[in-house]
C-alpha positions as CSV (number, residue, x, y, z in Angstrom):
1,M,-36.5,25.0,72.4
2,R,-38.4,21.8,71.9
3,A,-35.6,19.5,73.0
4,P,-37.8,16.3,73.1
5,A,-38.3,16.7,69.4
6,L,-34.6,16.3,68.9
7,L,-34.1,13.5,71.3
8,T,-37.0,11.4,70.0
9,A,-35.6,11.8,66.4
10,A,-33.3,8.8,66.7
11,A,-32.4,9.1,63.1
12,A,-32.4,12.9,62.8
13,L,-28.8,12.9,61.5
14,M,-27.9,9.2,61.4
15,G,-26.3,7.2,58.6
16,T,-27.0,3.9,60.4
17,A,-29.1,2.9,63.3
18,A,-27.4,3.4,66.6
19,A,-26.7,0.2,68.5
20,R,-24.8,1.8,71.5
21,A,-23.2,5.0,72.5
22,A,-20.0,6.2,70.9
23,D,-16.6,5.0,72.3
24,I,-14.9,8.2,73.6
25,A,-11.4,7.9,74.9
26,V,-8.1,9.8,75.3
27,S,-4.7,8.8,74.0
28,S,-1.6,10.9,73.1
29,F,0.6,11.8,70.2
30,A,4.3,11.5,70.6
31,G,4.2,15.2,71.3
32,P,2.4,17.1,74.0
33,T,-1.1,17.2,72.4
34,P,-3.6,14.6,73.6
35,V,-6.1,13.0,71.3
36,I,-9.8,12.5,72.1
37,T,-11.2,9.7,69.9
38,I,-14.9,9.5,69.1
39,R,-15.9,6.3,67.4
40,G,-19.4,4.9,66.7
41,A,-22.9,6.2,66.8
42,I,-23.4,9.5,68.8
43,E,-26.0,9.0,71.4
44,P,-27.5,11.2,74.2
45,G,-25.0,11.2,77.1
46,D,-22.0,11.2,74.9
47,E,-21.7,14.9,75.3
48,L,-21.3,14.4,79.0
49,K,-18.4,11.9,78.5
50,F,-16.8,14.4,76.1
51,T,-17.2,17.2,78.6
52,R,-15.4,15.3,81.3
53,F,-12.3,14.9,79.0
54,A,-12.4,18.5,77.6
55,A,-12.7,20.0,81.1
56,V,-9.2,18.8,82.0
57,L,-7.3,19.2,78.7
58,P,-5.9,22.6,77.7
59,S,-5.6,21.4,74.1
60,A,-6.5,18.3,72.1
61,V,-7.0,16.8,68.7
62,V,-10.4,15.2,68.3
63,E,-10.2,12.2,66.0
64,L,-13.5,11.2,64.5
65,D,-14.8,7.9,63.0
66,S,-18.6,7.8,63.0
67,T,-21.5,7.5,60.6
68,G,-23.6,9.9,62.7
69,G,-26.1,9.8,65.5
70,H,-28.4,12.2,67.5
71,L,-28.3,15.9,66.7
72,A,-28.5,17.4,70.1
73,P,-25.4,15.7,71.7
74,A,-23.4,16.3,68.5
75,L,-24.1,20.0,68.5
76,T,-23.2,20.2,72.2
77,I,-19.9,18.4,71.6
78,G,-19.2,20.7,68.7
79,D,-19.9,23.9,70.7
80,L,-17.6,22.7,73.5
81,L,-14.9,21.7,71.1
82,A,-15.0,25.1,69.4
83,R,-14.8,26.9,72.8
84,H,-11.7,25.0,73.7
85,N,-10.2,25.7,70.3
86,F,-9.5,21.9,69.7
87,S,-8.7,20.7,66.2
88,T,-10.6,17.9,64.5
89,Y,-9.1,15.0,62.4
90,V,-10.5,12.1,60.3
91,G,-8.0,9.4,59.7
92,P,-7.2,7.2,56.7
93,H,-10.2,5.4,55.2
94,A,-12.4,6.5,58.1
95,V,-15.9,7.9,57.6
96,C,-17.3,10.9,59.5
97,S,-20.8,11.6,58.2
98,S,-24.0,13.2,59.3
99,A,-23.9,14.4,62.9
100,C,-20.1,13.5,63.0
101,G,-19.5,15.9,60.1
102,L,-21.1,18.7,62.1
103,I,-18.7,17.9,65.0
104,W,-15.8,18.0,62.5
105,L,-16.8,21.5,61.4
106,A,-16.0,22.8,64.9
107,G,-12.3,22.1,64.7
108,H,-9.5,24.7,64.6
109,P,-8.1,23.6,62.2
110,R,-10.2,21.0,60.5
111,V,-8.0,18.2,59.1
112,K,-8.7,15.0,57.1
113,Q,-6.5,12.3,55.7
114,A,-6.6,12.1,51.9
115,T,-8.6,8.8,51.9
116,A,-11.0,9.9,54.6
117,R,-14.7,10.8,53.7
118,I,-16.7,13.5,55.5
119,G,-20.4,13.8,54.6
120,F,-23.4,16.0,55.3
121,H,-27.1,15.9,54.8
122,A,-30.2,17.7,56.1
123,A,-31.7,16.7,59.5
124,Y,-34.7,14.4,59.3
125,V,-37.2,12.4,61.4
126,P,-39.4,9.5,60.5
127,D,-43.1,10.3,60.2
128,A,-45.9,8.2,61.5
129,G,-45.5,5.8,58.5
130,G,-41.8,5.4,59.1
131,V,-40.9,7.6,56.1
132,D,-37.9,10.0,56.7
133,R,-38.9,13.6,56.4
134,E,-36.7,16.7,56.7
135,N,-37.2,18.5,60.0
136,G,-37.3,22.3,60.0
137,L,-36.5,22.8,63.6
138,S,-33.4,20.6,63.5
139,N,-32.2,22.2,60.3
140,A,-32.6,25.6,61.9
141,L,-30.5,24.5,64.9
142,I,-27.8,23.3,62.5
143,G,-27.9,26.8,60.8
144,S,-27.6,28.5,64.2
145,Y,-24.7,26.2,65.2
146,M,-22.8,26.8,62.0
147,T,-23.2,30.5,62.5
148,R,-21.6,30.2,65.9
149,L,-18.7,28.5,64.1
150,D,-18.4,31.6,61.9
151,L,-19.6,29.6,58.9
152,G,-21.7,31.5,56.4
153,T,-24.9,30.9,54.4
154,E,-23.1,28.9,51.6
155,A,-21.7,26.6,54.2
156,V,-25.1,26.0,55.8
157,I,-26.6,25.3,52.4
158,F,-23.9,22.8,51.5
159,A,-24.3,21.0,54.9
160,T,-28.1,20.7,54.6
161,A,-28.7,20.4,50.9
162,A,-28.7,16.6,50.6
163,G,-32.0,15.0,51.6
164,P,-32.7,11.9,53.6
165,G,-31.0,8.9,52.1
166,A,-28.4,11.1,50.3
167,M,-25.0,12.4,51.3
168,A,-22.8,15.3,50.2
169,W,-19.2,14.2,50.6
170,I,-17.0,17.3,50.9
171,T,-14.1,17.9,48.6
172,P,-11.4,20.6,48.8
173,E,-13.3,22.3,45.9
174,D,-16.6,22.1,47.8
175,G,-14.9,23.6,50.9
176,A,-13.5,26.5,48.9
177,R,-16.8,27.3,47.3
178,S,-18.9,27.0,50.5
179,G,-16.5,28.7,52.8
180,I,-15.5,25.6,54.8
181,P,-11.7,25.6,54.8
182,F,-9.9,22.4,55.8
183,E,-6.5,20.7,55.5
184,V,-5.8,17.5,53.6
185,V,-2.8,15.4,54.8
186,Q,-1.2,12.4,53.2
187,E,0.5,10.9,56.3
188,D,-1.5,9.1,58.9
189,L,-1.4,11.4,62.0
190,A,-3.0,8.7,64.1
191,G,0.2,6.6,63.7
192,L,1.9,9.2,65.9
193,K,-0.3,8.3,68.8
194,T,1.8,5.3,69.9
195,A,5.1,6.4,68.4
196,G,6.6,8.0,71.5
197,P,6.5,7.9,75.3
198,S,3.4,9.0,77.2
199,R,3.5,12.3,79.1
200,A,3.9,10.3,82.4
201,E,6.9,8.5,81.0
202,V,8.4,11.8,79.9
203,V,7.9,13.3,83.3
204,D,9.4,10.2,85.0
205,E,12.4,10.3,82.7
206,A,12.9,14.0,83.5
207,V,12.7,13.4,87.2
208,G,15.1,10.4,87.0
209,S,17.6,12.6,85.0
210,L,17.4,15.3,87.7
211,K,18.0,12.9,90.5
212,A,20.9,11.4,88.6
213,A,22.4,14.9,88.1
214,M,22.0,15.8,91.8
215,S,23.7,12.5,92.8
216,A,26.6,13.2,90.5
217,A,26.9,16.7,91.9
218,R,27.0,15.3,95.5
219,R,29.6,12.8,94.5
220,A,31.7,15.5,92.9
221,E,31.4,17.7,96.1
222,T,32.3,14.8,98.3
223,G,35.3,14.0,96.2
224,A,36.4,17.6,96.2
225,G,36.1,17.8,100.0
226,Q,38.2,14.8,100.5
227,K,40.9,16.2,98.3
228,D,41.1,19.6,100.0
229,G,40.4,18.4,103.5
230,I,37.2,20.4,103.9
231,A,34.2,18.7,105.5
232,R,31.2,19.5,103.3
233,V,27.5,19.4,104.5
234,P,25.2,17.8,101.9
235,H,22.4,19.9,100.5
236,R,18.8,19.1,101.5
237,T,16.6,18.1,98.7
238,E,13.3,18.0,100.4
């Protein structure tokens, strides 16, 4: 594989020029599922940041908000996301296009908010004169990647049909025709992220409740011992 060809193609799958690497972080829903957010241009090295989070999370929702970036790290993130069986989500009025759209494809399930936009186009590189040209190697890698995601020929055609400077924004009808199933939701799932206590707070609360219950049990035993004249030995809790 000629990896340098992918890394030097700074605009191979970008909607805008990359100023800095994506912001990748973890937050949590009110429930038990954590959320990995990916915002901004996808740059080399972002796949390593994502790997560190994915390695310690048994499940996750990957929330995307990016106009694209480099192809190689995006495909690596997508492959890892698929292996972990994470879901993908694009929130209200957010855009996930180009390389970001390829990451979104790896979700199980794929979800978008009704006002979100998810777009695809063929991979391209600038020629010596600075004119964007479709790149056969990169598009072949996209096809191979989508095959690993169990997406068929029609899906690959849809994702690579739009040329440089164009964008195919997926609709439910497009998804049905091309074999890219996804869910559309009306509510803002991202709003759940700060709606409830964190996992640490839930654990602390549970431990506190347990300690309180044990203290109450000890008091009850002590009281019963005093009433019936029996000396009771307290239980060890170590």
